C-alpha positions as a Markdown table, in Angstrom:
| # | Residue | x | y | z |
|---|---|---|---|---|
| 1 | Met | 162.7 | -74.5 | 147.9 |
| 2 | Lys | 164.2 | -71.6 | 149.8 |
| 3 | Lys | 164.8 | -72.2 | 153.4 |
| 4 | Ser | 162.9 | -69.9 | 155.8 |
| 5 | Arg | 165.0 | -67.9 | 158.3 |
| 6 | Phe | 162.3 | -68.7 | 160.8 |
| 7 | Ser | 161.7 | -72.1 | 162.4 |
| 8 | Asp | 158.3 | -73.8 | 162.5 |
| 9 | Glu | 158.2 | -73.0 | 166.2 |
| 10 | Gln | 158.8 | -69.3 | 165.6 |
| 11 | Ile | 156.2 | -69.1 | 162.8 |
| 12 | Ile | 153.5 | -70.8 | 164.9 |
| 13 | Gly | 154.5 | -68.4 | 167.7 |
| 14 | Phe | 153.8 | -65.4 | 165.4 |
| 15 | Leu | 150.5 | -66.9 | 164.4 |
| 16 | Arg | 149.5 | -67.4 | 168.1 |
| 17 | Gln | 150.4 | -63.8 | 168.8 |
| 18 | Ala | 148.1 | -62.7 | 166.1 |
| 19 | Glu | 145.3 | -64.9 | 167.4 |
| 20 | Ala | 145.8 | -63.4 | 170.9 |
| 21 | Gly | 144.9 | -60.0 | 169.5 |
| 22 | Met | 148.2 | -58.4 | 168.4 |
| 23 | Gly | 147.8 | -56.3 | 165.2 |
| 24 | Ile | 149.1 | -58.0 | 162.1 |
| 25 | Pro | 151.0 | -54.9 | 160.8 |
| 26 | Glu | 152.6 | -54.4 | 164.2 |
| 27 | Leu | 153.5 | -58.1 | 164.4 |
| 28 | Cys | 155.1 | -58.1 | 160.9 |
| 29 | Arg | 157.1 | -55.0 | 161.7 |
| 30 | Ser | 158.4 | -56.4 | 165.0 |
| 31 | Gly | 159.2 | -59.8 | 163.4 |
| 32 | Gly | 160.8 | -58.4 | 160.3 |
| 33 | Phe | 158.6 | -60.0 | 157.7 |
| 34 | Ser | 155.9 | -58.9 | 155.3 |
| 35 | Gln | 152.2 | -59.1 | 155.7 |
| 36 | Ala | 152.1 | -61.3 | 152.6 |
| 37 | Thr | 154.4 | -63.8 | 154.3 |
| 38 | Phe | 152.3 | -63.7 | 157.4 |
| 39 | Tyr | 149.1 | -64.6 | 155.4 |
| 40 | Lys | 151.0 | -67.3 | 153.5 |
| 41 | Trp | 152.1 | -68.8 | 156.8 |
| 42 | Arg | 148.6 | -68.6 | 158.2 |
| 43 | Ala | 147.3 | -70.5 | 155.2 |
| 44 | Lys | 149.9 | -73.2 | 155.6 |
| 45 | Phe | 150.3 | -73.5 | 159.4 |
| 46 | Gly | 147.0 | -72.0 | 160.7 |
| 47 | Gly | 145.7 | -74.1 | 163.6 |
| 48 | Met | 148.7 | -76.4 | 163.8 |
| 49 | Gln | 150.7 | -77.4 | 166.7 |
| 50 | Val | 154.5 | -77.4 | 166.5 |
| 51 | Ser | 154.7 | -81.2 | 166.2 |
| 52 | Glu | 152.2 | -81.2 | 163.3 |
| 53 | Ala | 154.3 | -78.5 | 161.5 |
| 54 | Gln | 157.4 | -80.5 | 161.9 |
| 55 | Arg | 155.7 | -83.6 | 160.6 |
| 56 | Leu | 154.4 | -81.6 | 157.6 |
| 57 | Arg | 157.9 | -80.5 | 156.8 |
| 58 | Glu | 159.2 | -84.1 | 157.0 |
| 59 | Leu | 156.4 | -85.3 | 154.7 |
| 60 | Glu | 157.1 | -82.5 | 152.2 |
| 61 | Ser | 160.8 | -83.5 | 152.1 |
| 62 | Glu | 160.0 | -87.2 | 151.7 |
| 63 | Asn | 157.5 | -86.3 | 148.9 |
| 64 | Ala | 160.2 | -84.3 | 147.1 |
| 65 | Lys | 162.7 | -87.3 | 147.3 |
| 66 | Leu | 160.1 | -89.7 | 146.0 |
| 67 | Lys | 159.2 | -87.4 | 143.1 |
| 68 | Lys | 162.9 | -87.2 | 142.2 |
| 69 | Leu | 163.3 | -91.0 | 142.3 |
| 70 | Leu | 160.2 | -91.4 | 140.1 |
| 71 | Ala | 161.5 | -88.9 | 137.5 |
| 72 | Glu | 164.8 | -90.8 | 137.4 |
| 73 | Ala | 163.1 | -94.1 | 137.0 |
| 74 | His | 161.0 | -92.7 | 134.1 |
| 75 | Leu | 164.2 | -91.4 | 132.4 |
| 76 | Asp | 165.8 | -94.8 | 132.8 |
| 77 | Ile | 162.8 | -96.5 | 131.3 |
| 78 | His | 162.8 | -94.1 | 128.4 |
| 79 | Ala | 166.5 | -94.6 | 127.8 |
| 80 | Leu | 166.1 | -98.4 | 127.8 |
| 81 | Lys | 163.2 | -98.2 | 125.4 |
| 82 | Ser | 165.2 | -96.0 | 123.0 |
| 83 | Val | 168.2 | -98.3 | 123.1 |
| 84 | Phe | 166.2 | -101.5 | 122.5 |
| 85 | Gly | 163.9 | -99.8 | 119.9 |
| 86 | Val | 160.7 | -100.4 | 121.7 |
| 87 | Lys | 157.9 | -98.2 | 120.5 |
| 88 | Arg | 155.2 | -96.8 | 122.7 |
């Protein structure tokens, strides 16, 4: 996954500015990101506090590591079954 050039705190700050009444096109121009990016952030981080966003990022990272470990375990099982001639 591509790393954002904006931190969670900055993203939530942009969302708060929009909630406070700043126009979205103006906010996007001043922040240097597209409106599509803003709406993607709003869908993901809307209504979150900074601590919740950080926890979300930690959970996503942990989830990715666990998926990788599971995939490796399945590959090992498949390799062992093929070596020992076990059929499914």
